[in-house]
C-alpha positions in Angstrom: -9.6 -1.5 12.5 -11.2 1.3 9.5 -8.9 0.4 6.7 -10.9 -3.1 6.5 -14.2 -0.8 6.0 -12.5 1.7 3.6 -12.0 -1.8 1.8 -14.8 -3.3 1.9 -15.3 -2.3 -2.1 -12.5 -5.0 -2.9 -13.3 -7.5 0.2 -16.6 -7.8 -1.9 -15.2 -8.1 -5.2 -13.2 -11.1 -3.5 -15.7 -12.1 -0.6 -15.7 -16.1 -1.8 -12.0 -16.3 -1.7 -11.9 -15.1 1.5 -14.5 -17.2 3.4 -13.1 -19.9 1.7 -10.0 -19.0 3.2 -11.5 -18.1 6.9 -13.4 -21.3 6.4 -10.0 -23.0 6.4 -8.4 -20.7 9.1 -11.1 -22.1 11.3 -11.2 -25.9 10.7 -7.5 -25.4 11.1 -8.6 -24.1 14.6 -10.4 -27.2 15.5 -7.8 -29.1 14.4 -5.5 -27.2 17.1 -8.2 -27.7 19.6 -7.6 -31.6 19.4 -3.4 -32.6 20.2 -3.4 -31.0 23.8 -6.7 -32.9 24.2 -5.0 -36.0 23.2 -1.6 -35.0 25.3 -3.7 -34.4 28.2 -6.2 -38.1 27.7 -2.5 -39.9 28.0 -0.8 -38.2 30.3 -4.2 -39.4 32.3 -3.9 -42.7 31.4 0.0 -42.3 32.5 -1.0 -41.4 36.0 -4.0 -43.9 36.2 -2.0 -46.6 34.5 -4.1 -47.5 32.3 -2.2 -46.4 29.1 -2.0 -50.0 26.4 0.0 -49.9 23.0 -3.4 -50.5 21.2 -4.3 -46.8 23.0 -1.4 -45.0 22.4 -0.5 -46.1 18.8 -4.6 -45.3 17.8 -4.0 -41.5 19.5 -0.8 -41.3 17.6 -1.8 -42.3 14.3 -4.6 -39.8 15.5 -2.1 -36.6 15.7 -0.5 -37.6 12.5 -3.9 -37.3 10.5 -4.7 -34.0 12.3 -1.3 -33.0 11.1 -1.6 -33.8 7.9 -5.0 -31.9 7.5 -3.8 -28.6 9.1 -0.9 -28.7 6.6 -3.6 -29.0 3.5 -6.2 -26.5 4.9 -2.9 -23.9 5.7 -2.2 -24.2 2.3 -6.4 -23.2 1.3 -5.8 -20.4 3.3 -2.7 -19.2 2.1 -3.5 -19.3 -1.2 -7.5 -17.5 -0.8 -6.2 -14.7 1.5 -2.4 -14.2 0.2 -3.2 -15.1 -3.1 -6.2 -12.4 -2.7 -3.9 -10.0 -1.4 -1.9 -9.8 -4.4 -5.2 -9.1 -6.7 -5.5 -5.6 -4.5 -2.2 -4.5 -5.1 -2.1 -5.1 -8.7 -5.3 -3.3 -8.6 -4.0 -0.7 -7.1 -1.3 -0.2 -9.2 -3.3 0.0 -12.0 -5.5 3.0 -11.3 -3.0 4.8 -9.2 -0.9 4.7 -12.8 -4.1 5.2 -15.4 -4.4 8.4 -12.7 -0.7 9.5 -13.4 -1.4 9.2 -17.4 -4.8 11.1 -17.1 -3.4 14.1 -14.9 -1.8 17.6 -16.2 1.0 19.6 -16.0 -0.2 21.1 -12.6 -0.3 17.8 -10.9 3.1 17.0 -11.4 4.4 20.6 -10.3 2.4 19.6 -7.4 3.6 16.5 -6.7 7.3 15.4 -7.4 8.6 12.3 -8.5 10.2 10.7 -5.6 6.6 11.4 -4.2 4.9 9.5 -6.4 7.0 6.5 -6.8 6.9 6.3 -3.2 3.0 6.1 -2.8 2.9 3.5 -6.3 5.7 1.0 -4.1 6.2 1.2 -0.2 2.5 2.6 -0.5 0.9 -0.2 -1.9 2.9 -2.9 -0.6 1.8 -1.9 3.2 -1.9 -2.1 1.7 -1.3 -5.3 0.0 -0.2 -6.3 3.8 -3.3 -5.3 5.6 -5.4 -8.2 2.8 -2.9 -10.4 3.0 -1.0 -10.9 6.5 -4.1 -8.0 8.3 -6.5 -10.6 8.1 -4.6 -13.5 8.1 -4.0 -12.5 12.0 -7.2 -10.7 12.7 -8.6 -13.9 11.3 -6.5 -16.2 13.3 -5.8 -14.9 16.4 -9.4 -14.4 17.3 -9.8 -17.6 15.6 -7.4 -19.6 18.0 -7.9 -17.6 20.9 -11.8 -18.2 20.8 -11.4 -21.6 20.0 -8.5 -22.3 22.7 -10.6 -20.1 25.3 -13.4 -22.5 24.5 -12.1 -25.9 24.3 -10.1 -24.7 27.8 -13.4 -24.0 29.7 -15.7 -27.2 28.3 -12.7 -29.8 28.2 -11.3 -28.3 31.3 -13.0 -25.6 33.5 -14.8 -22.6 32.8 -14.1 -20.4 36.5 -10.5 -21.7 36.1 -10.7 -20.2 32.3 -12.1 -17.1 33.5 -9.7 -15.8 36.1 -7.0 -16.7 33.5 -7.8 -14.9 30.8 -9.3 -12.3 32.8 -5.7 -9.8 32.6 -6.3 -10.4 28.8 -8.2 -7.1 28.4 -5.9 -4.9 29.9 -4.4 -5.8 25.6 -7.5 -4.0 24.6 -7.2 -0.9 26.8 -3.6 -0.3 25.7 -4.2 -0.7 21.8 -7.2 2.1 22.3 -4.5 4.3 24.3 -1.1 3.4 21.7 -3.6 2.9 18.2 -4.0 7.0 17.2 -0.8 7.5 18.2 0.9 5.2 16.0 -0.8 5.9 12.7 0.4 9.6 12.7 4.0 8.2 13.4 3.3 6.0 10.6 2.2 8.9 8.8 5.4 10.7 9.1 7.8 7.5 8.6 6.2 6.8 4.7 6.4 11.3 4.5 10.2 10.7 5.1 10.4 7.8 2.7 8.6 9.7 0.1 11.4 12.4 0.8 14.2 10.4 0.8 13.1 8.0 -2.1 12.7 12.1 -3.9 16.3 13.2 -3.0 17.7 10.0 -4.4 15.7 10.3 -7.7 17.1 14.1 -8.2 20.9 13.1 -6.9 20.6 9.9 -9.7 19.6 12.6 -12.2 21.6 15.1 -11.8 24.7 13.4 -11.1 26.4 14.5 -14.0 25.7 18.3 -12.9 27.0 17.3 -9.5 30.3 15.9 -10.7 31.3 19.2 -13.5 29.9 21.3 -10.2 32.4 19.5 -7.8 29.4 19.4 -5.3 29.0 15.3 -5.0 30.4 16.2 -1.1 27.7 18.4 -0.1 25.2 16.7 -1.8 26.0 13.7 0.3 26.0 15.6 3.6 22.5 16.8 1.9 21.4 12.7 1.5 22.6 12.1 5.1 20.4 14.4 6.4 17.1 13.1 5.4 18.4 9.4 5.9 18.7 10.8 9.8 15.2 12.2 9.2 14.3 8.6 7.8 15.7 6.7 10.2 14.4 9.1 14.0 10.6 9.3 12.0 11.3 5.1 12.1 13.0 4.8 15.5 9.4 6.5 16.8 7.3 4.5 14.8 9.1 0.8 16.0 9.5 2.3 19.1 5.0 3.0 19.8 4.3 -0.1 17.7 7.4 -2.4 20.3 5.3 -1.6 23.4 3.0 -4.1 22.7 5.1 -7.3 22.9 7.0 -6.2 25.8 3.1 -5.8 27.3 1.6 -9.4 25.9 4.0 -11.1 27.6 3.7 -9.4 31.3 -0.2 -10.8 31.1 0.9 -13.8 29.7 3.5 -14.4 32.5 0.0 -13.0 34.7 -2.1 -15.7 33.4 0.6 -18.2 33.9 0.5 -17.5 37.7 -3.0 -17.1 38.3 -3.1 -20.5 36.3 -0.7 -22.8 38.0 -1.9 -21.2 41.5 -5.6 -22.1 40.9 -4.6 -24.9 38.3 -3.0 -26.3 41.5 -5.4 -25.9 44.1 -7.9 -27.4 41.6 -6.1 -30.6 41.6 -5.5 -30.9 45.0 -9.0 -30.4 46.2 -10.0 -33.1 42.6 -11.7 -30.9 40.6 -10.1 -31.7 37.6 -7.0 -33.9 36.8 -3.7 -33.6 36.2 -3.7 -34.4 32.7 -6.4 -31.7 32.6 -4.1 -28.9 34.3 -1.8 -30.6 31.5 -4.2 -30.0 28.8 -5.0 -26.2 29.8 -1.1 -25.1 30.0 -0.6 -26.5 26.3 -4.2 -24.4 25.7 -2.8 -21.5 27.1 0.5 -21.4 25.1 -1.6 -22.1 22.4 -2.7 -18.5 23.5 0.1 -16.9 23.0 0.2 -16.8 19.1 -3.2 -14.9 19.1 -1.8 -12.6 22.2 1.5 -11.8 20.5 0.0 -11.8 16.8 -2.6 -8.1 17.8 0.8 -6.4 18.7 1.8 -7.5 14.7 -1.7 -6.8 13.7 -1.9 -3.1 14.9 1.3 -2.7 12.9 0.4 -3.6 9.6 -3.6 -1.8 10.3 -1.6 1.2 11.4 0.6 1.3 8.7 -1.5 0.6 6.2 -4.2 3.1 6.9 -1.3 5.6 7.0 -0.5 4.5 3.2 -3.9 4.6 1.8 -4.9 7.4 3.2 -1.9 8.4 1.4 -3.0 6.9 -1.8 -6.2 8.3 -1.6 -5.0 11.8 -1.7 -3.8 11.4 -4.6 -6.6 9.6 -6.7 -8.5 12.4 -5.3 -6.7 14.6 -7.2 -8.8 16.1 -10.0 -7.1 17.5 -13.1 -7.1 21.0 -14.1 -8.5 20.4 -17.8 -11.4 22.2 -18.9 -14.3 19.9 -20.2 -15.2 20.1 -24.2 -18.9 22.7 -23.4 -19.1 22.1 -26.6 -17.3 18.9 -28.6 -15.6 19.4 -31.4 -15.2 15.8 -32.9 -12.5 17.1 -35.9 -9.1 17.3 -36.6 -8.0 20.6 -36.0 -7.5 22.3 -39.2 -7.7 26.0 -40.4 -6.2 29.1 -38.5 -4.7 29.4 -35.5 -5.6 33.0 -33.4 -3.2 32.9 -30.4 -4.4 36.5 -28.1 -3.4 35.6 -24.5 -4.6 38.8 -22.0 -3.4 37.6 -19.2 -1.3 34.5 -18.0 -0.1 33.4 -14.7 0.7 29.4 -13.6 -1.1 28.4 -10.8 0.3 28.6 -7.0 2.4 31.5 -8.6 1.3 35.3 -9.0 3.2 36.8 -10.8 2.8 37.4 -14.6 4.0 34.9 -17.3 2.3 36.5 -20.5 0.5 39.4 -20.7 -1.2 40.9 -23.8 0.7 38.2 -26.5 -1.7 37.6 -29.7 -0.7 36.2 -33.3 -2.3 34.8 -35.6 -0.8 31.4 -37.8 -2.1 31.0 -41.4 -1.9 27.1 -42.9 0.9 26.4 -44.3 2.6 29.9 -42.8 6.0 29.1 -40.0 6.5 31.2 -37.1 9.6 31.6 -35.6 9.5 32.7 -31.3 12.8 34.7 -29.8 13.5 36.2 -26.9 15.4 36.6 -23.5 15.0 33.4 -20.7 11.7 34.2 -19.1 10.5 35.7 -21.7 7.6 33.0 -21.9 8.6 31.3 -24.9 8.1 28.0 -23.4 4.9 29.6 -22.0 3.1 30.1 -25.0 4.2 26.5 -26.3 3.0 24.9 -23.4 -0.5 27.2 -23.5 -0.2 25.6 -27.2 0.4 22.1 -26.4 -2.9 22.7 -23.3 -1.0 22.0 -20.4 -2.8 24.9 -18.5 -6.6 25.8 -19.1 -7.3 28.1 -17.1 -6.5 31.9 -18.4 -7.2 34.9 -19.5 -7.8 35.3 -23.5 -8.3 32.8 -25.8 -6.7 30.3 -27.9 -8.6 28.9 -31.0 -7.9 27.1 -34.5 -10.5 27.1 -36.9 -12.9 29.4 -34.8 -13.0 27.1 -32.2 -11.7 27.5 -29.5 -8.8 24.6 -28.7 -10.5 23.7 -25.1 -13.7 22.0 -27.2 -11.5 19.9 -29.1 -11.1 16.6 -27.6 -7.5 16.1 -25.9 -6.5 13.5 -27.7 -7.6 14.7 -31.0 -6.2 17.6 -30.7 -2.7 16.4 -29.7 -2.2 13.9 -32.3 -1.9 17.0 -34.9 0.8 17.9 -33.1 4.6 17.1 -33.5 6.6 18.5 -30.3 10.2 18.2 -29.7 10.9 19.0 -25.9 14.2 20.9 -24.8 15.4 18.2 -22.6 15.4 14.4 -24.4 14.3 11.4 -23.6 14.8 7.9 -24.6 12.5 5.4 -23.2 13.6 2.1 -21.7 13.7 0.5 -25.8 15.1 0.1 -28.4 15.7 3.3 -30.6 13.3 1.8 -33.8 10.6 1.9 -31.4 11.6 5.8 -29.8 11.7 7.2 -33.3 7.9 5.4 -33.4 6.8 6.3 -30.2 4.0 8.3 -31.1 3.2 6.4 -34.0 3.9 2.2 -32.8 2.2 1.4 -35.8 5.1 2.6 -38.2 6.7 0.7 -40.8 10.9 -0.1 -40.7 10.3 2.3 -44.1 8.7 6.0 -42.2 11.1 5.1 -39.4 14.4 5.2 -41.7 12.8 8.3 -43.3 12.4 9.9 -40.2 15.6 9.2 -38.9 17.6 10.7 -41.9 15.0 13.8 -41.6 16.2 14.4 -38.4 20.1 14.8 -38.7 
C-alpha cells in the first residue's frame, strides 16, 4: 500500500474528483444491497403464499429503478477515478520528458535509449493503473465487502455472518507473505522489458550495418535471448500473482460450506427464514468479487510500485553541469582560450586530453586534425559544455564558459555533428530547427549555402 502514500501529492491535487468517485462507489454498494433483500422478501412471500401481483410489480419496479441509479453512479465514478488516472499519466510523462531535456551527456551515457523509452511508456502505464483501477479495486472491494457483511449481519444473522467470513482472514496472511516477493518479481520483469526494448531500438537503428555485414541471423539469436529472459521474468511474476485466485476460491468454498451447514441448521431451528438464507447466500455471492479483487489489487499495486521506483530513480538523477558561480548575462564574445591540463570521461580512468591548449581570436579559423581517438571530438564536446568537470579552463572574453547561462552560450554556437539526424517533420522545419521563426528566404539561403 506504500505506493498510495508516495502518490499522495497527486491524490491531494485531485482530492475532489476522487472523493466524488468514492461517494459514487458507496452509493453503488448501497444499491447492490437492495436486490438480494428484495429477492429474499419475495421468496418468503412465495413460501408463505402471501405473494400478490401488486406486491410483485412494486418490487420489480424498485429493482429496475435501483439498476438505473446504479448505472448513473457507475458513470460518475468511472469519469472521476479513471479520468483522474489519465491526468496522472499526463503529468508524469510531462515531468519525465522535461527531465530528459534538462539532463546532460553523462546521463545519456549511463542510461540506454531503450531504458528511457520503457520508463516513459510501460512504467508510466503501470503507475496510471494504480491511480485508476488500483483506487477503484481498493475502494470498491472494501465498500462492497463491508456493505455485504453488514447487510448479512443486520438483515439475516450476525452469528452466521461471523462464522462465514472467518476463513477470509487467511487472505490477509497470504497477501503479507507474497507481497514483497511479487514486488521484486515485477522489478525484474520491468527491467527485462527495458532490455528487450533497448535491443529492439539498437537493431532497428543499426539494420543497415547488420545487413551489410550479414549478421541478421546472429542478431536474431541474440534477440531471442532477450525475449527468453523477458518471458522467464514475467512467468515468475505471474506465477506468484496467480497464487491468489486459487486460494480465494478455496476460502470462498469453505465459507459457502459453513453457510450451508450453519444456515441450514438455523432454518431448521426457526432462527432464520428460508428467504433470509437465500438473501444471505446472495450476499455471499456478492462477496466473491471483493475477494478475487484482492489478487488483482496486489498485481496492480506491486507492478505500479516497482515502476514508480524506476521512474523516481530517473527523476532523482542530477545534471553534472556546473551552475554559474558569477552568472554572465551577456552573450559570449571575444577571444576563445582553451587550456586543458587533463580530462577523462566520467566512469573512464583513461585520459582523453592531456596538456592541450590553444587560443582563437575573433574572425580566426582553426582546423583540428589527427587520428581516430586523438581527442578532436572531445575538444568539441568540451566547447559545447557536454562535460563541465575537468582540470583546466575554457574562457571566452575572459569569462569561464561555465559562468554563462547555458541557453545564451549555446545560442552563439553553430554545430554540425558527425551523425546526421532528421526530425519527423518537413525539410524546411529541419533547416530552421534552431530558429523556428526563420523566414522562407532565410531557409532557402541556408540551403544554398549548405550545398
